[in-house]
C-alpha positions in Angstrom: 8.2 -7.9 -17.1 10.7 -5.9 -15.1 13.4 -6.9 -12.7 13.7 -3.6 -10.8 10.0 -2.5 -10.9 7.9 -5.7 -10.9 4.8 -6.1 -12.9 4.3 -9.7 -12.2 0.8 -11.1 -11.2 2.1 -11.3 -7.6 2.6 -7.5 -7.5 -0.7 -6.7 -9.2 -2.8 -9.3 -7.5 -5.6 -8.4 -5.2 -5.0 -8.3 -1.5 -5.7 -11.4 0.6 -9.3 -12.3 1.3 -10.9 -10.7 4.3 -14.3 -10.1 5.8 -15.3 -7.8 2.9 -13.4 -9.6 0.2 -16.6 -10.4 -1.7 -18.0 -6.9 -1.6 -17.9 -5.0 -4.9 -19.0 -1.4 -5.2 -19.3 -2.1 -9.0 -20.3 -5.7 -9.6 -18.0 -7.9 -11.7 -20.4 -8.0 -14.6 -17.8 -9.5 -16.9 -18.1 -12.8 -14.9 -21.8 -13.1 -15.3 -22.5 -15.5 -18.3 -25.9 -14.0 -19.1 -24.4 -10.5 -19.3 -21.4 -11.7 -21.4 -23.8 -13.5 -23.7 -26.0 -10.3 -24.0 -23.0 -8.1 -24.8 -22.3 -10.3 -27.8 -25.7 -9.5 -29.4 -26.5 -6.5 -31.5 -28.7 -5.1 -28.8 -26.1 -5.7 -26.2 -23.4 -3.9 -28.2 -25.7 -0.9 -28.7 -26.4 -0.8 -25.0 -22.7 -0.9 -24.1 -21.9 1.9 -26.6 -24.8 4.0 -25.3 -23.8 3.6 -21.7 -20.1 4.2 -22.5 -21.1 7.4 -24.4 -23.0 8.6 -21.3 -20.0 7.9 -19.1 -17.7 9.9 -21.5 -20.1 12.8 -21.5 -20.2 12.8 -17.7 -16.4 12.9 -17.6 -16.4 15.9 -20.0 -14.9 13.9 -22.9 -15.6 14.6 -26.6 -17.7 11.5 -26.8 -19.2 11.8 -30.3 -16.1 11.0 -32.4 -14.9 8.5 -29.8 -18.2 6.5 -29.9 -18.3 6.6 -33.7 -14.9 5.0 -34.0 -15.5 2.6 -31.1 -18.8 1.5 -32.8 -16.9 0.8 -36.1 -14.3 -1.3 -34.3 -17.1 -3.1 -32.3 -19.1 -4.1 -35.3 -16.1 -4.8 -37.5 -13.7 -6.7 -35.1 -11.9 -8.4 -37.9 -10.6 -5.0 -39.2 -9.8 -3.7 -35.7 -6.1 -2.8 -36.3 -6.8 -1.2 -39.6 -9.7 0.8 -38.1 -7.4 1.8 -35.2 -4.9 3.3 -37.6 -7.7 5.1 -39.5 -9.3 6.4 -36.3 -5.9 7.6 -35.0 -5.0 9.4 -38.2 -8.5 11.0 -38.4 -8.2 12.3 -34.8 -4.7 13.6 -35.5 -5.6 15.6 -38.6 -9.1 16.6 -37.6 -7.7 18.1 -34.3 -5.1 19.9 -36.3 -7.6 21.5 -38.6 -9.9 22.6 -35.8 -7.4 23.6 -33.1 -4.6 25.5 -34.9 -4.5 28.8 -36.6 -2.1 27.5 -39.3 -3.4 24.0 -39.9 -1.5 23.4 -43.1 1.8 24.3 -41.5 1.0 22.0 -38.5 0.0 19.2 -40.9 3.3 19.5 -42.7 5.2 19.1 -39.5 3.0 16.2 -38.5 3.6 14.5 -41.9 7.4 15.1 -41.6 7.4 13.5 -38.1 5.5 10.4 -39.3 7.7 10.1 -42.4 10.8 10.2 -40.1 9.2 7.5 -38.0 8.5 5.4 -41.1 12.1 5.7 -42.3 13.5 4.8 -38.9 11.2 1.8 -38.6 11.9 0.6 -42.2 15.6 0.9 -41.6 15.4 -1.0 -38.3 13.3 -3.8 -39.8 15.5 -4.0 -43.0 18.8 -4.3 -41.2 18.0 -5.7 -37.7 21.6 -7.0 -37.2 23.4 -4.0 -38.3 25.0 -1.5 -35.9 21.9 0.7 -36.4 19.5 -2.2 -35.9 21.2 -3.2 -32.7 21.2 0.4 -31.3 18.1 1.9 -32.7 16.8 3.5 -29.5 20.3 4.8 -28.5 20.7 6.4 -31.9 17.2 7.8 -32.0 17.3 9.4 -28.5 20.8 10.7 -29.1 19.7 12.2 -32.4 16.8 13.9 -30.7 19.1 15.3 -28.0 21.4 16.6 -30.8 18.4 18.2 -32.6 17.4 20.0 -29.4 21.0 21.2 -29.0 21.1 22.5 -32.6 17.7 24.2 -32.2 18.7 25.8 -28.9 22.0 27.1 -30.2 20.9 28.3 -33.6 20.4 32.1 -33.9 16.7 33.0 -33.7 17.0 35.5 -36.5 17.8 32.9 -39.2 14.9 31.7 -41.3 14.9 28.1 -40.2 15.0 28.7 -36.5 11.2 28.7 -35.8 10.4 25.8 -38.1 13.2 23.8 -36.6 11.9 24.4 -33.1 8.3 23.6 -34.2 9.5 20.3 -35.8 11.5 19.4 -32.7 8.5 20.0 -30.5 6.3 18.0 -32.7 8.8 15.1 -32.7 9.0 15.3 -28.9 5.3 14.5 -28.7 5.7 11.4 -30.9 9.2 10.4 -29.7 8.2 7.5 -27.4 5.5 6.2 -29.7 8.2 6.0 -32.5 10.5 4.4 -30.0 8.0 1.6 -29.3 7.7 0.9 -33.0 11.5 0.7 -33.2 11.5 -1.9 -30.4 8.8 -3.8 -32.3 10.8 -3.7 -35.5 13.4 -6.0 -33.9 10.8 -8.8 -33.6 10.3 -11.3 -36.4 6.5 -11.0 -36.2 6.4 -7.2 -36.1 3.4 -5.3 -37.6 3.9 -3.4 -40.8 4.2 0.4 -40.4 0.6 1.0 -41.5 -0.5 -0.8 -38.3 2.2 0.9 -36.2 0.6 4.2 -37.0 -2.4 3.2 -35.0 -0.2 3.3 -31.9 1.2 6.8 -32.6 -0.9 8.8 -30.1 -3.9 6.5 -30.5 -7.4 8.0 -30.7 -8.4 6.9 -27.2 -5.9 9.4 -25.8 -2.5 9.6 -24.1 0.1 12.0 -22.8 3.6 11.9 -24.3 3.7 8.5 -22.5 2.1 5.9 -24.8 -0.9 4.4 -23.0 -1.1 0.7 -23.7 2.5 0.9 -25.0 3.1 -0.1 -28.6 2.0 -2.5 -31.3 3.7 -5.5 -29.7 1.8 -5.0 -26.5 -1.5 -4.6 -28.4 -1.0 -7.9 -30.2 -0.7 -9.7 -26.9 -3.8 -8.1 -25.3 -6.2 -8.0 -28.3 -9.5 -9.8 -28.0 -9.5 -12.9 -30.3 -13.1 -13.8 -30.4 -16.6 -12.4 -29.6 -16.6 -13.6 -26.1 -13.2 -12.1 -25.3 -14.4 -8.8 -26.9 -17.5 -8.8 -24.8 -15.6 -9.4 -21.6 -13.0 -6.7 -22.4 -15.7 -4.2 -23.2 -17.6 -4.9 -20.0 -14.4 -4.3 -18.1 -13.9 -1.1 -20.0 -17.4 0.0 -19.0 -16.7 -0.8 -15.4 -13.4 1.1 -15.5 -15.2 4.2 -16.9 -17.8 3.8 -14.1 -14.9 3.9 -11.6 -13.5 7.0 -13.3 -17.0 8.6 -12.9 -17.2 7.7 -9.2 -13.7 9.0 -8.5 -14.5 12.2 -10.4 -17.6 12.6 -8.2 -15.4 12.0 -5.1 -12.8 14.5 -6.4 -15.4 17.3 -6.4 -16.2 16.7 -2.8 -12.5 16.3 -2.0 -11.5 19.6 -3.5 -14.3 21.4 -1.8 -13.7 19.8 1.6 -9.9 20.3 1.6 -9.5 23.7 0.0 -12.8 25.5 0.6 -14.2 24.1 3.9 -10.7 24.4 5.6 -8.2 27.2 5.1 -5.6 24.9 3.7 -3.4 26.4 0.9 -2.6 24.3 -2.2 1.0 23.0 -2.3 1.9 25.7 -4.9 0.5 28.4 -2.6 2.3 27.0 0.4 5.6 26.8 -1.5 5.2 30.4 -2.7 4.6 31.6 0.8 7.6 29.7 2.0 9.7 31.3 -0.7 8.4 34.7 0.4 9.7 33.9 4.0 6.1 33.6 5.3 6.5 31.0 7.9 3.5 28.7 7.8 2.8 26.4 10.8 4.3 23.0 10.2 0.9 21.2 10.3 -0.4 23.5 7.5 2.7 22.6 5.4 1.9 18.9 6.0 -1.8 19.4 5.2 -1.0 21.1 1.9 1.6 18.5 0.9 -0.7 15.6 1.8 -3.6 17.2 0.0 -1.5 17.7 -3.1 -0.3 14.0 -2.9 -3.8 12.5 -2.8 -5.1 15.0 -5.3 -2.5 13.9 -7.7 -3.5 10.2 -7.3 -7.1 11.1 -7.8 -6.5 13.2 -11.0 -4.2 10.6 -12.5 -6.7 7.8 -11.7 -9.5 9.6 -13.5 -7.4 10.5 -16.5 -5.8 7.0 -16.8 -9.0 5.1 -16.1 -10.8 7.0 -18.9 -8.1 6.3 -21.5 -7.7 2.6 -20.6 -11.5 2.2 -20.6 -11.6 3.5 -24.2 -8.7 1.1 -25.1 -10.7 -1.8 -23.6 -13.8 -0.8 -25.5 -11.7 -1.0 -28.7 -11.0 -4.6 -27.8 -7.6 -4.4 -26.1 -7.5 -5.7 -22.5 -4.9 -3.3 -21.3 -3.8 -3.1 -17.6 -4.9 -0.1 -15.6 -2.5 2.9 -15.5 -3.1 3.4 -11.8 -4.0 0.4 -9.6 -4.4 0.6 -5.8 -1.1 2.5 -5.2 -2.0 3.0 -1.5 -1.9 -0.7 -0.9 1.8 -0.8 -1.9 4.1 -2.2 0.7 7.4 -1.0 -0.9 8.6 2.1 -2.6 9.2 0.2 -5.8 5.8 -1.3 -5.8 4.2 2.1 -5.4 6.1 3.4 -8.4 4.8 0.5 -10.4 1.2 1.0 -9.3 1.0 4.8 -9.5 1.8 5.4 -13.2 2.2 2.0 -14.8 2.8 3.1 -18.4 5.3 5.7 -17.5 7.2 3.1 -15.4 7.0 0.7 -18.4 8.5 3.4 -20.6 11.4 3.9 -18.3 12.0 0.1 -18.0 11.7 -0.6 -21.8 13.9 2.3 -22.9 16.4 2.8 -20.1 16.4 -0.1 -17.6 16.6 -3.1 -19.9 19.4 -1.8 -22.2 21.7 -1.4 -19.2 20.5 -4.5 -17.3 21.0 -6.8 -20.3 24.4 -5.5 -21.3 26.3 -4.2 -18.3 27.8 -5.5 -15.0 26.7 -9.1 -15.4 29.1 -10.3 -12.8 27.9 -8.0 -10.0 24.1 -8.4 -9.7 23.6 -5.7 -7.1 25.6 -3.1 -9.0 23.8 -4.2 -12.2 20.5 -3.6 -10.6 21.3 -0.3 -9.0 22.9 1.2 -12.1 19.9 0.0 -14.2 17.5 1.6 -11.7 19.4 4.9 -11.9 19.4 4.7 -15.7 15.6 4.5 -15.6 14.3 6.3 -12.6 17.0 9.0 -12.6 18.4 9.6 -16.0 15.4 8.4 -18.0 13.0 10.2 -15.8 14.9 13.5 -16.2 15.3 13.0 -19.9 11.6 12.4 -20.4 10.5 15.5 -18.6 13.1 17.7 -20.0 12.2 16.7 -23.6 8.5 17.1 -22.7 9.0 20.7 -21.6 10.9 22.0 -24.6 8.8 25.2 -24.5 10.9 26.3 -21.5 14.1 25.6 -23.4 12.8 27.8 -26.2 11.7 30.7 -23.9 14.6 30.6 -21.4 17.5 29.2 -23.4 19.3 25.9 -22.9 21.5 27.0 -20.1 18.8 28.7 -18.0 16.4 25.8 -18.6 19.0 23.3 -17.4 19.7 25.5 -14.4 16.0 25.7 -13.5 15.8 21.9 -13.8 18.0 21.4 -10.7 15.0 20.7 -8.5 13.6 17.9 -10.6 17.1 16.4 -11.1 17.4 16.2 -7.3 14.0 14.5 -7.2 15.0 11.9 -9.8 18.2 11.2 -7.9 16.3 10.8 -4.6 13.6 8.6 -6.2 16.2 6.3 -7.8 17.9 6.0 -4.5 14.7 5.1 -2.7 13.8 2.5 -5.3 17.3 1.0 -5.2 17.1 0.7 -1.4 13.6 -0.8 -1.7 14.8 -3.4 -4.2 18.0 -4.3 -2.3 16.4 -4.7 1.1 15.9 -8.4 2.0 12.3 -9.5 1.8 11.2 -10.6 5.3 8.1 -12.8 5.8 4.9 -10.9 6.1 4.1 -10.4 9.8 0.7 -11.4 11.1 -2.0 -8.9 11.6 -3.4 -6.1 9.4 -1.6 -3.3 11.1 1.9 -4.7 10.9 1.4 -6.5 7.5 -0.5 -3.8 5.6 -1.1 -0.5 7.4 2.4 0.4 8.6 4.3 -0.6 5.4 1.7 1.4 3.3 1.9 4.4 5.6 5.7 4.3 5.4 5.6 4.3 1.6 3.1 7.1 1.4 5.3 9.1 3.8 8.3 8.6 1.6 6.5 9.8 -1.5 4.9 12.8 0.2 8.4 13.9 1.2 9.7 13.3 -2.3 6.8 15.4 -3.7 8.4 18.5 -2.1 11.0 18.2 -5.0 8.8 16.6 -7.6 7.5 19.8 -9.2 8.4 20.4 -12.8 7.2 24.1 -12.7 10.8 25.4 -12.1 9.6 28.5 -10.4 11.9 28.3 -7.4 15.5 27.2 -6.8 16.4 24.0 -4.9 17.1 26.0 -1.7 13.5 27.1 -1.5 12.3 23.6 -1.7 14.6 22.6 1.1 13.2 25.6 3.0 9.7 24.2 2.7 11.0 20.7 3.6 12.4 22.2 6.8 9.0 23.9 7.5 7.5 20.4 7.7 9.6 19.7 10.8 9.0 23.2 12.3 12.4 24.5 11.3 12.4 28.0 9.9 15.5 28.6 7.8 
């Protein structure tokens, strides 16, 4: 699905068979005919839902409303997409009424955002070959950037300043979901907007990154019959069990790393470095490595839980995080670590450049497309996600404070470009040369990149370089 950041079965396939190839910590219950047959019965569905609810409760999720909507979708599979829309809207508006002090005001902003999405979708579907229809994403993202600029430069004492900011922030949380519906509008067999709404921050959860992408992706992965539904739900239950096991391990990990040993967190180590407190180089490495693996653990728990709910709803979505430590290249790690964010960058930034520009020079075409996605698109996504900083600091100061993450995006795009341009040599024999050393090199690269990967914007770029120097026992 991607030229620069592969998502082919070869990249996501299990590792070659070995001595423990048949060992499974969690059995592959979706391959047992008796279990699949039981999951198709009334009693089996009730057992699956009960076990899934227990798993959600263990992972501190609000399991009651989730199980209610998952039960409706389970017992009425023919109405799955309609129920998905109703469940998503119910979650959106119920959360509004229970979580905000001015729910009517927030509901108004939400309705305006959805109406804008409906108008853009209708226009793209109505005139697919017009200038707008051929450039819907460019126009939409450029329009959003212009809206941010207007909101940031408008005087704060005028009456429309705060509502404009609030609408801009609300739109930023739905921007990529609307974007996927605009991509779907270009297809002849696209869903009507009522079904597109089910993909606008779906009830199973997401960040600003759409998990399970948009309606076009859901159509491809939807269970078509009772057997496929049973298999998909069993895989969802397994994934939730994995999330529970990783969560249990996370508790031990946090205690072992940060309580049993006097290792500061990365934020604490960076703060000490900025205060010119020279930590030993090995303490800097320990804090950085602890932060790196902690990030993988947290993202795995979060992503597994969401995709497990998606699978319980009958959509056999790929995992968000899948064995990143087995990656042999920098590009492969980027694909395995945060799959749906990578897919967002590919769909909205990589493909538009790759399919239109530099067709006569394949290497230049590839590199420019990677920089459009991993550098510009990455920076654009996170800047639009953190609009609260633009509001509180002003546009100029927010951009100035963004220098560290801009450097990270540039370095990441450079590393991925090198990874993709390097000639692929045959896999050497032996586990150490074939797997261990390449994976260790990839982890080392991403650990070093993490020095600049923070979006907190608390320290200038020079302080991050100071910490980077401490890793090599250099005190600047």
